C-alpha positions as CSV (number, residue, x, y, z in Angstrom):
1,M,-12.2,96.7,79.3
2,P,-13.6,93.5,77.7
3,V,-15.6,94.0,74.5
4,S,-19.2,92.7,74.6
5,L,-20.1,90.8,71.5
6,S,-23.7,90.6,70.4
7,P,-25.0,87.2,69.4
8,A,-24.3,86.5,65.8
9,S,-27.3,86.9,63.5
10,P,-28.3,83.7,61.7
11,A,-26.7,83.4,58.3
12,V,-29.0,84.4,55.4
13,P,-28.7,81.7,52.7
14,L,-27.4,82.9,49.4
15,P,-29.8,82.9,46.4
16,T,-29.5,79.8,44.2
17,L,-29.2,79.4,40.5
18,T,-30.6,77.0,37.9
19,V,-29.1,76.8,34.5
20,A,-31.8,75.5,32.1
21,V,-30.9,74.0,28.7
22,L,-33.0,72.9,25.7
23,T,-31.6,70.0,23.6
24,K,-32.3,67.8,20.6
25,N,-29.5,65.7,19.0
26,E,-26.7,67.8,20.6
27,A,-24.4,64.8,21.7
28,H,-21.4,66.4,20.0
29,R,-21.5,69.6,22.1
30,I,-23.7,69.0,25.1
31,E,-20.7,68.2,27.4
32,H,-18.9,71.5,26.5
33,C,-22.1,73.4,27.2
34,L,-22.9,71.7,30.5
35,R,-19.3,71.9,31.7
36,S,-19.5,75.7,31.4
37,A,-22.6,75.6,33.6
38,A,-21.1,73.4,36.4
39,F,-21.0,76.4,38.8
40,A,-24.9,76.4,39.1
41,D,-26.8,74.9,42.0
42,Q,-29.0,73.0,39.6
43,I,-28.7,72.1,35.9
44,V,-32.0,71.1,34.1
45,V,-32.2,69.8,30.6
46,V,-35.4,69.4,28.6
47,D,-34.8,67.2,25.6
48,S,-37.1,67.3,22.6
49,G,-36.7,63.7,21.5
50,S,-33.0,63.2,20.7
51,T,-32.1,60.1,18.7
52,D,-28.4,60.3,19.6
53,D,-26.6,60.1,23.0
54,T,-27.6,63.6,24.2
55,V,-29.7,62.4,27.1
56,A,-27.2,59.9,28.3
57,R,-24.3,62.3,28.1
58,A,-26.3,65.1,29.9
59,R,-27.2,62.7,32.7
60,A,-23.5,61.6,33.0
61,M,-22.6,65.3,33.5
62,G,-25.0,65.4,36.5
63,A,-27.9,67.3,34.8
64,E,-31.5,66.6,35.7
65,V,-32.9,65.5,32.3
66,W,-36.5,65.4,31.3
67,V,-37.7,64.2,27.9
68,H,-40.7,66.0,26.3
69,D,-40.8,64.9,22.7
70,D,-44.3,66.2,21.9
71,W,-43.0,69.3,20.2
72,Q,-45.2,72.3,20.8
73,G,-42.6,75.1,20.0
74,F,-39.7,76.8,21.8
75,G,-42.0,78.7,24.2
76,A,-43.6,75.5,25.5
77,Q,-40.3,73.8,26.0
78,R,-38.9,76.8,27.9
79,N,-42.0,76.7,30.1
80,R,-41.2,73.0,30.9
81,L,-37.7,74.0,31.9
82,L,-39.2,76.6,34.2
83,A,-41.5,74.0,35.8
84,H,-38.5,71.8,36.6
85,A,-36.3,74.6,37.9
86,S,-36.2,74.9,41.7
87,S,-33.7,77.7,42.3
88,D,-34.2,81.4,43.1
89,Y,-32.8,82.4,39.7
90,V,-32.9,80.8,36.2
91,F,-30.4,81.3,33.4
92,F,-31.6,79.9,30.1
93,L,-28.8,78.4,28.0
94,D,-28.9,76.8,24.6
95,A,-26.9,73.7,23.8
96,D,-24.9,75.5,21.2
97,E,-23.7,78.1,23.8
98,V,-20.9,78.2,26.3
99,I,-20.7,80.4,29.4
100,T,-17.2,81.9,29.6
101,P,-15.4,82.3,32.9
102,A,-16.0,86.1,32.8
103,L,-19.7,85.6,32.3
104,Q,-19.8,83.0,35.1
105,E,-18.5,85.6,37.5
106,E,-21.0,88.2,36.4
107,I,-23.9,85.7,36.7
108,R,-22.8,84.8,40.2
109,A,-22.6,88.4,41.2
110,N,-26.0,89.2,39.9
111,V,-27.6,86.2,41.7
112,R,-25.9,87.1,45.0
113,S,-27.3,90.6,44.7
114,A,-30.9,89.1,45.1
115,R,-32.0,92.0,42.8
116,R,-35.4,92.0,41.2
117,A,-34.3,92.4,37.5
118,V,-34.1,90.6,34.2
119,W,-30.5,90.5,32.8
120,R,-29.8,90.5,29.0
121,I,-26.8,89.1,27.2
122,Q,-25.1,89.6,23.9
123,W,-23.3,86.9,21.9
124,R,-19.8,86.3,20.7
125,M,-20.6,84.5,17.4
126,V,-18.6,81.4,16.2
127,V,-19.4,80.4,12.7
128,F,-17.9,77.4,10.9
129,G,-15.2,77.2,13.6
130,R,-14.2,80.9,13.3
131,E,-15.2,83.6,15.8
132,L,-16.6,86.6,14.0
133,K,-14.5,89.0,16.1
134,F,-15.4,92.2,14.2
135,F,-19.1,91.4,13.9
136,R,-21.4,93.7,15.8
137,S,-24.1,91.6,17.2
138,Q,-26.8,94.0,18.3
139,S,-29.2,91.3,19.7
140,K,-29.9,91.7,23.4
141,V,-31.5,88.6,24.7
142,E,-33.2,88.2,28.1
143,R,-31.6,85.2,29.8
144,L,-31.3,85.6,33.6
145,F,-34.5,85.9,35.7
146,R,-35.6,85.8,39.2
147,R,-37.8,82.7,39.0
148,D,-40.7,84.3,40.9
149,M,-40.9,87.1,38.4
150,L,-41.2,84.9,35.3
151,R,-44.7,83.8,34.5
152,E,-44.2,82.0,31.1
153,Y,-42.8,82.1,27.6
154,V,-45.1,82.6,24.6
155,G,-44.4,81.9,20.9
156,A,-43.4,78.9,18.9
157,V,-40.2,80.6,17.6
158,H,-38.3,83.7,18.8
159,E,-40.2,83.2,22.0
160,Q,-40.8,86.0,24.5
161,A,-40.8,86.0,28.3
162,V,-43.9,87.2,30.1
163,L,-43.4,88.5,33.6
164,H,-45.7,88.8,36.6
165,P,-46.5,92.5,37.3
166,E,-44.4,94.1,39.9
167,P,-46.2,94.6,43.3
168,D,-45.6,98.4,43.2
169,G,-46.2,98.7,39.4
170,A,-42.6,99.8,38.8
171,P,-40.9,98.9,35.5
172,V,-38.6,95.9,35.7
173,P,-34.9,96.8,35.3
174,R,-33.2,95.0,32.4
175,P,-29.5,95.6,32.7
176,L,-27.1,94.3,30.0
177,M,-24.3,92.0,31.1
178,R,-20.8,93.1,30.2
179,A,-19.4,89.7,29.4
180,R,-20.7,88.0,26.3
181,L,-22.1,84.5,25.8
182,L,-20.1,82.3,23.4
183,H,-22.5,81.1,20.6
184,Y,-21.6,78.4,18.2
185,S,-24.2,79.5,15.7
186,R,-23.3,77.5,12.6
187,E,-21.0,74.5,12.5
188,T,-21.8,73.1,9.0
189,V,-23.5,74.3,5.8
190,R,-25.9,71.4,6.0
191,G,-26.9,72.1,9.6
192,S,-27.3,75.8,8.7
193,L,-29.7,74.9,5.8
194,E,-31.8,72.7,8.1
195,K,-31.9,75.4,10.8
196,M,-32.9,78.0,8.1
197,T,-35.7,75.8,6.9
198,Q,-37.0,75.2,10.4
199,Y,-37.0,78.9,11.4
200,A,-38.3,80.1,8.1
201,M,-41.3,77.8,8.2
202,L,-42.1,78.5,11.9
203,G,-41.8,82.2,11.2
204,A,-44.1,81.9,8.2
205,A,-46.7,80.0,10.3
206,K,-46.6,82.6,13.0
207,R,-47.2,85.4,10.5
208,A,-49.9,83.5,8.8
209,A,-51.7,83.1,12.1
210,Q,-51.5,86.9,12.5
211,G,-53.0,87.5,9.1
212,Q,-49.8,88.9,7.5
213,R,-49.1,88.9,3.8
214,G,-46.2,87.3,2.0
215,G,-44.8,87.3,-1.5
216,V,-41.5,87.2,-3.5
217,L,-41.2,91.0,-3.5
218,R,-41.6,91.3,0.3
219,G,-39.1,88.5,0.7
220,L,-36.6,90.1,-1.5
221,L,-36.9,93.5,0.2
222,S,-36.6,91.8,3.6
223,A,-33.5,89.7,2.5
224,I,-31.7,92.7,0.8
225,S,-32.2,95.1,3.7
226,M,-31.1,92.4,6.2
227,F,-28.0,91.5,4.2
228,I,-26.9,95.2,3.9
229,R,-27.5,95.8,7.6
230,L,-25.5,92.7,8.7
231,Y,-22.8,92.7,6.1
232,V,-22.1,96.5,6.0
233,F,-23.4,98.2,9.2
234,H,-22.7,95.2,11.5
235,L,-19.2,94.8,9.9
236,G,-19.8,91.3,8.5
237,F,-17.5,92.2,5.6
238,L,-14.5,92.3,8.1
239,C,-15.1,88.6,9.0
240,G,-14.0,86.9,5.8
241,G,-15.9,84.1,4.1
242,A,-17.5,82.9,7.3
243,G,-19.0,86.3,7.9
244,F,-20.3,86.5,4.4
245,V,-22.0,83.1,4.5
246,H,-23.5,83.9,7.9
247,C,-25.1,87.1,6.6
248,V,-26.4,85.2,3.5
249,F,-28.1,82.5,5.7
250,V,-29.8,85.0,8.0
251,S,-31.0,87.0,5.0
252,A,-32.2,83.9,3.1
253,E,-34.3,82.9,6.1
254,G,-36.2,86.2,5.8
255,F,-36.7,85.7,2.1
256,F,-38.1,82.1,2.3
257,R,-40.2,83.1,5.3
258,Y,-42.2,85.5,3.1
259,V,-42.2,83.2,0.1
260,A,-43.6,80.4,2.2
261,L,-46.2,82.7,3.6
262,D,-47.5,83.2,0.1
263,Y,-47.0,79.9,-1.7
264,D,-47.4,77.5,1.3
265,R,-50.1,79.4,3.1
266,A,-52.7,76.7,2.9
267,S,-50.5,74.2,4.7
268,L,-48.8,76.5,7.3
269,A,-51.5,75.8,9.9
270,S,-49.9,72.4,10.4
271,D,-46.6,74.0,11.3
272,I,-48.1,75.9,14.2
273,P,-47.5,74.0,17.4
274,R,-50.7,73.2,19.4
């Protein structure tokens, strides 16, 4: 007996993905970063005023590049990325990060699921050309969003995502991806010093706006506790000299943040992006 076949249902288009990247003077590594994101349906770059070949190289890699050099903080720049994104999902990637093949597959699977969720990642840290293989990075950073769930980012530094409330009031699932994101955190001592200064001053300005107090003693307590936590409990001591220097830089940032909050308090308002 012949089999009756029902008309095929129209194909449902698969959800799409935008990879969104912030840059400033990243010509030496932007190609590596964007090449790892080539699987995305759209790559958007917001540049903060590079004076090197970052913009030209990103465009040559096929990215949509927008220059917003009126610096207002990391939160404002991520909001600009969001405004230029046109896909169903957005993965936020920094220029000093690389998506590994294993993480690519996991991102693809999460996007295909069409799930309403926010996915977090952890890093594989590379410092001064050496991967800190034994370092236990405990940071869990939100990176993959359904675009219609993400309202905005807030904060000049260590920015936070603000979501639209779910229609049924249910909590938003925040699963942790298994594969880790490769993070080239520190390439040179000079670059690390410049980064430490930027983050320490932005952090001090943020705390000054909140009315917090600073001081040398607070800075010392913050730095010592941070160093012990990273070097001992996160196993930085197993990562050689690179691991030691990394822990020193992170701890020193906390020290100078509280010192600047005390000694530079009168001028910190100018460091807060408007």
